[in-house]
C-alpha positions as a printed NumPy array, in Angstrom:
array([[-10.621,  28.377,  -8.717],
       [ -8.535,  29.791,  -6.205],
       [ -5.69 ,  27.85 ,  -4.178],
       [ -4.025,  29.151,  -0.722],
       [ -2.393,  27.643,   1.985],
       [ -3.519,  28.083,   5.482],
       [ -1.727,  26.735,   8.802],
       [ -4.813,  24.273,  10.381],
       [ -4.743,  25.738,  13.188],
       [ -4.888,  29.372,  12.084],
       [ -8.477,  31.942,  12.144],
       [ -8.211,  31.882,   8.24 ],
       [ -8.652,  27.965,   8.012],
       [-11.904,  28.2  ,  10.171],
       [-13.013,  31.32 ,   7.855],
       [-12.395,  29.193,   5.054],
       [-13.81 ,  25.873,   5.951],
       [-17.016,  28.077,   6.426],
       [-17.072,  29.46 ,   3.712],
       [-16.105,  26.431,   1.114],
       [-18.635,  24.873,  -0.482],
       [-16.949,  21.201,   0.242],
       [-14.038,  20.694,   2.701],
       [-11.679,  17.057,   1.982],
       [-10.556,  15.828,   5.738],
       [ -7.279,  13.627,   4.307],
       [ -6.825,  10.708,   6.724],
       [ -8.483,   9.413,  10.119],
       [ -6.362,  11.495,  12.2  ],
       [ -7.533,  14.785,  10.965],
       [-10.924,  14.216,  12.988],
       [ -8.929,  15.474,  15.633],
       [ -8.766,  18.939,  13.655],
       [-12.556,  19.13 ,  13.945],
       [-12.782,  19.698,  17.278],
       [ -9.73 ,  21.282,  18.208],
       [ -9.956,  24.219,  15.321],
       [-13.806,  24.638,  14.698],
       [-14.889,  24.062,  17.806],
       [-18.535,  25.553,  18.209],
       [-18.311,  26.227,  14.209],
       [-17.963,  22.269,  13.616],
       [-21.256,  21.292,  13.239],
       [-21.757,  24.143,  10.141],
       [-18.744,  22.562,   8.717],
       [-19.636,  19.001,   8.963],
       [-22.307,  18.633,   6.173],
       [-19.792,  19.8  ,   3.549],
       [-17.28 ,  17.502,   4.683],
       [-15.998,  14.471,   2.297],
       [-13.707,  12.372,   4.765],
       [-10.998,  10.524,   2.686],
       [ -9.508,   7.592,   5.25 ],
       [ -6.299,   5.873,   4.436],
       [ -5.983,   3.833,   7.596],
       [ -7.231,   0.675,   9.364],
       [ -5.382,  -0.177,  12.302],
       [ -7.413,  -0.388,  15.487],
       [ -6.24 ,   2.811,  17.102],
       [ -8.183,   4.812,  15.147],
       [-11.357,   3.286,  16.077],
       [-11.572,   5.805,  18.898],
       [-14.078,   8.127,  19.895],
       [-11.962,  11.243,  19.867],
       [-11.066,  10.756,  15.927],
       [-14.316,   9.597,  14.856],
       [-17.161,  10.776,  16.706],
       [-18.517,  13.371,  13.979],
       [-18.159,  10.884,  10.784],
       [-21.71 ,  10.056,  10.809],
       [-22.69 ,  14.001,   9.935],
       [-20.126,  14.32 ,   7.246],
       [-21.471,  14.439,   3.639],
       [-19.466,  11.529,   2.638],
       [-16.517,   9.622,   3.398],
       [-14.15 ,   7.958,   1.092],
       [-11.902,   4.719,   1.791],
       [ -8.969,   3.119,  -0.512],
       [-10.689,   0.168,  -0.759],
       [-13.951,  -1.905,  -1.166],
       [-12.415,  -4.338,   1.724],
       [-11.145,  -1.698,   4.422],
       [-14.532,   0.326,   3.61 ],
       [-16.675,  -3.238,   4.705],
       [-14.321,  -3.327,   7.657],
       [-14.75 ,   0.384,   8.832],
       [-18.8  ,   0.366,   8.281],
       [-18.451,  -2.981,  10.579],
       [-15.698,  -1.738,  13.012],
       [-17.449,   1.898,  13.948],
       [-21.069,  -0.113,  14.153],
       [-20.261,  -2.82 ,  16.579],
       [-17.04 ,  -0.696,  18.622],
       [-18.398,   2.557,  18.825],
       [-22.118,   2.179,  17.832],
       [-21.632,   4.803,  15.213],
       [-23.293,   4.567,  11.597],
       [-20.805,   5.305,   9.008],
       [-21.946,   8.238,   6.001],
       [-22.309,   7.4  ,   2.532],
       [-18.942,   5.634,   1.633],
       [-17.122,   5.333,  -1.69 ],
       [-14.821,   2.881,  -2.064],
       [-11.896,   4.981,  -4.892],
       [ -8.771,   2.818,  -5.867],
       [ -5.535,   4.812,  -6.289],
       [ -3.749,   4.821,  -9.298],
       [ -0.252,   5.418, -10.328],
       [  1.552,   8.754, -10.994],
       [  2.327,  10.038, -14.551],
       [  5.862,  10.242, -13.171],
       [  6.196,   6.368, -11.767],
       [  4.507,   5.172, -15.233],
       [  7.204,   7.526, -17.051],
       [  9.957,   5.356, -15.956],
       [  8.179,   2.426, -15.709],
       [  7.513,   2.525, -19.511],
       [ 11.149,   3.688, -20.38 ],
       [ 13.119,   0.507, -21.385],
       [ 16.44 ,   2.711, -21.875],
       [ 15.617,   4.24 , -18.134],
       [ 14.619,   0.957, -16.251],
       [ 18.233,  -1.052, -17.833],
       [ 20.428,   2.015, -16.063],
       [ 18.273,   1.848, -13.086],
       [ 18.699,  -2.007, -12.817],
       [ 21.881,  -1.972, -13.549],
       [ 22.857,   0.346, -10.663],
       [ 21.291,  -1.013,  -8.023],
       [ 22.229,  -4.688,  -8.849],
       [ 25.624,  -3.46 ,  -8.944],
       [ 25.512,  -1.433,  -5.802],
       [ 23.802,  -4.88 ,  -4.032],
       [ 26.439,  -6.985,  -5.057],
       [ 24.33 ,  -9.497,  -7.484],
       [ 24.598, -10.401, -10.701],
       [ 21.95 ,  -9.479, -13.978],
       [ 21.054, -13.382, -13.944],
       [ 20.337, -13.617, -10.223],
       [ 16.369, -13.295,  -9.327],
       [ 15.663, -11.078,  -6.797],
       [ 12.816, -11.095,  -4.311],
       [ 12.156,  -7.793,  -2.452],
       [  9.461,  -6.65 ,  -0.302],
       [  9.436,  -2.436,  -0.141],
       [  7.376,  -0.957,   3.142],
       [  9.019,   0.281,   6.083],
       [ 10.148,  -2.559,   8.519],
       [  8.21 ,  -3.855,  11.06 ],
       [  5.534,  -6.739,  12.609],
       [  2.669,  -5.484,  10.769],
       [  4.141,  -5.341,   7.039],
       [  5.493,  -9.341,   7.371],
       [  9.593,  -9.109,   6.785],
       [  9.984, -11.769,   9.511],
       [  7.206, -13.99 ,   7.598],
       [  8.926, -12.926,   4.269],
       [ 12.567, -14.14 ,   5.542],
       [ 11.288, -17.284,   6.714],
       [  9.546, -18.169,   3.24 ],
       [ 12.281, -17.365,   1.574],
       [ 14.636, -19.245,   3.568],
       [ 12.329, -22.622,   3.05 ],
       [ 12.467, -22.014,  -0.536],
       [ 16.059, -22.06 ,  -0.67 ],
       [ 15.705, -25.402,   1.535],
       [ 12.869, -26.564,  -1.058],
       [ 15.214, -26.098,  -4.402],
       [ 17.894, -27.818,  -2.151],
       [ 16.229, -30.913,  -1.405],
       [ 14.271, -31.277,  -4.692],
       [ 17.627, -30.216,  -6.852],
       [ 15.987, -28.025,  -8.615],
       [ 18.375, -25.618, -11.586],
       [ 17.552, -22.267, -10.505],
       [ 19.7  , -18.898, -10.417],
       [ 20.828, -17.827,  -7.428],
       [ 18.086, -16.364,  -5.503],
       [ 17.845, -12.963,  -2.99 ],
       [ 15.862, -11.316,  -0.713],
       [ 15.711,  -7.525,  -0.759],
       [ 14.276,  -5.846,   2.532],
       [ 13.871,  -2.271,   1.171],
       [ 12.29 ,   0.221,   4.488],
       [ 15.362,  -1.149,   6.9  ],
       [ 16.053,   1.973,   9.713],
       [ 19.064,   1.166,  11.031],
       [ 19.995,   4.233,  13.09 ],
       [ 16.191,   3.223,  14.983],
       [ 17.606,  -0.277,  15.764],
       [ 14.323,  -1.709,  16.967],
       [ 13.981,  -4.806,  18.261],
       [ 12.124,  -6.269,  15.165],
       [ 14.979,  -5.395,  13.065],
       [ 17.596,  -6.909,  15.229],
       [ 15.236, -10.132,  15.203],
       [ 15.821, -10.234,  11.372],
       [ 19.34 ,  -9.519,  11.206],
       [ 19.579, -12.127,  13.889],
       [ 17.421, -14.94 ,  11.62 ],
       [ 19.427, -14.279,   8.097],
       [ 22.803, -14.781,  10.301],
       [ 21.407, -17.789,  12.33 ],
       [ 20.327, -19.339,   8.994],
       [ 23.884, -18.256,   6.899],
       [ 22.081, -16.649,   4.414],
       [ 23.88 , -13.002,   5.344],
       [ 25.179, -13.318,   1.373],
       [ 21.501, -13.617,   0.327],
       [ 19.604, -11.181,   1.675],
       [ 20.004,  -7.12 ,   1.597],
       [ 18.859,  -4.608,   3.866],
       [ 18.195,  -1.002,   2.23 ],
       [ 17.377,   1.868,   4.279],
       [ 13.854,   3.358,   3.935],
       [ 13.675,   5.844,   1.141],
       [ 10.506,   7.407,  -1.132],
       [ 12.131,   6.946,  -3.682],
       [ 11.097,   3.434,  -5.106],
       [ 11.549,   3.511,  -8.83 ],
       [ 15.153,   2.154,  -8.86 ],
       [ 14.24 ,  -0.821,  -6.729],
       [ 11.411,  -1.885,  -9.136],
       [ 13.524,  -1.71 , -12.228],
       [ 16.261,  -3.732, -10.569],
       [ 14.024,  -6.795,  -9.179],
       [ 11.859,  -9.428, -10.695],
       [  9.037, -10.171,  -8.345],
       [  7.639,  -7.859,  -5.264],
       [  6.45 ,  -9.144,  -1.995],
       [  3.739,  -7.72 ,  -0.663],
       [  3.28 ,  -9.381,   2.822],
       [  1.059,  -6.968,   4.918],
       [ -0.507,  -9.091,   8.054],
       [ -3.672,  -9.051,   9.834],
       [ -5.833,  -7.305,   8.164],
       [ -3.362,  -6.606,   5.288],
       [ -2.965,  -3.034,   3.51 ],
       [ -5.706,  -0.52 ,   3.214],
       [ -4.943,  -0.134,  -0.549],
       [ -0.694,  -0.709,  -1.185],
       [  0.296,   1.897,  -3.447],
       [  3.27 ,  -0.213,  -4.429],
       [  1.941,  -3.05 ,  -5.267],
       [ -0.109,  -1.065,  -8.401],
       [  3.761,   0.519,  -8.602],
       [  5.254,  -3.381,  -8.989],
       [  3.011,  -4.174, -11.634],
       [  3.573,  -0.606, -13.388],
       [  7.09 ,  -2.212, -14.012],
       [  5.909,  -5.601, -14.962],
       [  6.403,  -7.604, -11.642],
       [  4.825,  -9.97 , -10.281],
       [  3.081,  -9.703,  -7.264],
       [  3.767, -12.489,  -3.951],
       [  0.734, -10.852,  -1.813],
       [ -1.461, -12.134,   1.265],
       [ -4.945, -12.431,   0.569],
       [ -6.061,  -9.654,   2.571],
       [ -6.86 ,  -5.87 ,   2.316],
       [ -6.734,  -4.068,  -0.919],
       [ -4.282,  -6.775,  -1.897],
       [ -6.547,  -8.806,  -2.698],
       [ -8.479,  -5.848,  -5.601],
       [ -5.125,  -5.535,  -6.765],
       [ -3.787,  -8.76 ,  -7.363],
       [ -5.688, -11.469,  -9.703],
       [ -4.654, -14.756,  -8.076],
       [ -2.794, -16.763, -10.808],
       [ -2.732, -14.298, -13.191],
       [ -0.984, -10.744, -11.846],
       [  0.42 , -12.911,  -9.262],
       [ -0.026, -15.533,  -6.136],
       [ -1.828, -14.761,  -2.726],
       [ -0.836, -16.821,   0.256],
       [ -2.526, -16.204,   3.721],
       [ -1.579, -13.687,   6.116],
       [  0.166, -15.175,   9.467],
       [  2.392, -17.99 ,   9.803],
       [  0.37 , -20.832,   7.939],
       [  1.086, -18.341,   5.136],
       [  5.028, -19.281,   5.441],
       [  4.827, -22.495,   3.283],
       [  2.659, -21.467,   0.927],
       [  4.554, -18.318,   0.591],
       [  8.239, -20.398,   0.084],
       [  6.098, -22.676,  -2.442],
       [  4.873, -19.207,  -4.446],
       [  8.311, -17.853,  -4.314],
       [  9.864, -21.507,  -6.092],
       [  7.002, -21.374,  -8.491],
       [  8.486, -18.01 ,  -9.923],
       [ 11.804, -19.095,  -9.346],
       [ 11.395, -21.99 , -11.105],
       [  9.335, -20.371, -14.269],
       [ 10.861, -17.184, -15.677],
       [  8.323, -17.614, -18.577],
       [  5.446, -17.268, -15.447],
       [  7.154, -14.682, -14.107],
       [  7.202, -12.871, -16.989],
       [  3.449, -13.454, -18.551],
       [  2.452, -12.273, -14.947],
       [  4.433,  -9.483, -14.981],
       [  2.992,  -8.675, -18.721],
       [ -0.468,  -9.197, -17.076],
       [ -0.188,  -6.885, -14.266],
       [  0.837,  -4.456, -16.443],
       [ -2.524,  -4.958, -18.724],
       [ -4.532,  -4.582, -14.827],
       [ -2.512,  -1.423, -14.293],
       [ -3.506,   0.812, -17.685],
       [ -6.845,  -0.745, -17.478],
       [ -7.553,   0.809, -14.081],
       [ -4.907,   1.557, -11.704],
       [ -3.755,   4.885, -13.959],
       [ -3.662,   8.568, -12.554],
       [ -6.753,   9.236, -14.588],
       [ -8.688,   6.536, -13.256],
       [ -8.31 ,   7.701,  -9.986],
       [ -8.877,  11.249, -11.09 ],
       [-12.312,  10.129, -12.797],
       [-13.165,   7.991,  -9.396],
       [-12.717,  10.967,  -6.749],
       [-13.966,  13.525,  -9.256],
       [-17.758,  11.155,  -9.343],
       [-17.435,  10.994,  -5.476],
       [-16.529,  14.921,  -5.622],
       [-19.665,  15.559,  -7.872],
       [-22.006,  13.587,  -5.535],
       [-21.167,  14.589,  -2.518],
       [-21.215,  18.572,  -3.443],
       [-24.948,  17.97 ,  -4.825],
       [-25.22 ,  16.743,  -0.899],
       [-23.802,  19.285,   1.002],
       [-25.847,  22.518,  -1.565],
       [-28.9  ,  20.777,  -1.269],
       [-28.093,  20.433,   2.935],
       [-27.776,  23.926,   2.638],
       [-30.984,  24.871,   1.656],
       [-32.87 ,  23.395,   4.725]])
């Protein structure tokens, strides 16, 4: 086995693709490469292609991206829900049939698990992040960690958070001070949506309870610092939602929308609580926030169960085993095609 890196548009890339036993196309967008680079050689390469898809937004269902899908050896998608969605959507919208398709759940990296299982590192990170946010050790932190955009549902989360504070006030419940953390902000972009979020918290006078953190690829410090992850992706939800299994590795309960990959990761009532997507999910999410804020035991038990679930099925090794099964199957298919 040897490894070389070629520019996607180079002649070497074409030659390598023609000689290879198997080609893995990563992401739906890669479909354009088949025509743009391989041109008339595409038909020779298609029976050796395993197409790995991570997207589910509407604009990927265009012929320019996916017209070659029926002719590849196989496709791999990050969740069963999204696999079904792709099958139905390509058939209804474009009249094309998906190839043999495998749902392959992702797994946590060894690096992330190392931090998640190191109680000293976690404590140091927790103290550091909480200090930088200006919150105390006993405060309860609910965080949404996703790039700030309407599809990820930060607006509905903040509405639910505000509603939960009102419920607690109205019912005179005894709970530690609650905070919402929005990781994934991009103030340089000054998007209309982010301005809406910031205006909302000013209008509701909860600026001291809501913290915006710039988008970052280093999520471990925030997972170590918070108490609950909120996965509030809207519409069809996340294709998979890696942050969900990362949070569970850190023994965090997850409050998620009952949509997409989240429904395959979070066990409702056991490792977290699910609420509907859309505006009708705001009050259920607010109630779930209160449920977890008022019961430290419930939070800890759900977190522990989430961690156990990760150890059972969402580790790097599980993902490697799942992919290796698909690779073997698809390689066999590609080879048998050659002998026709």
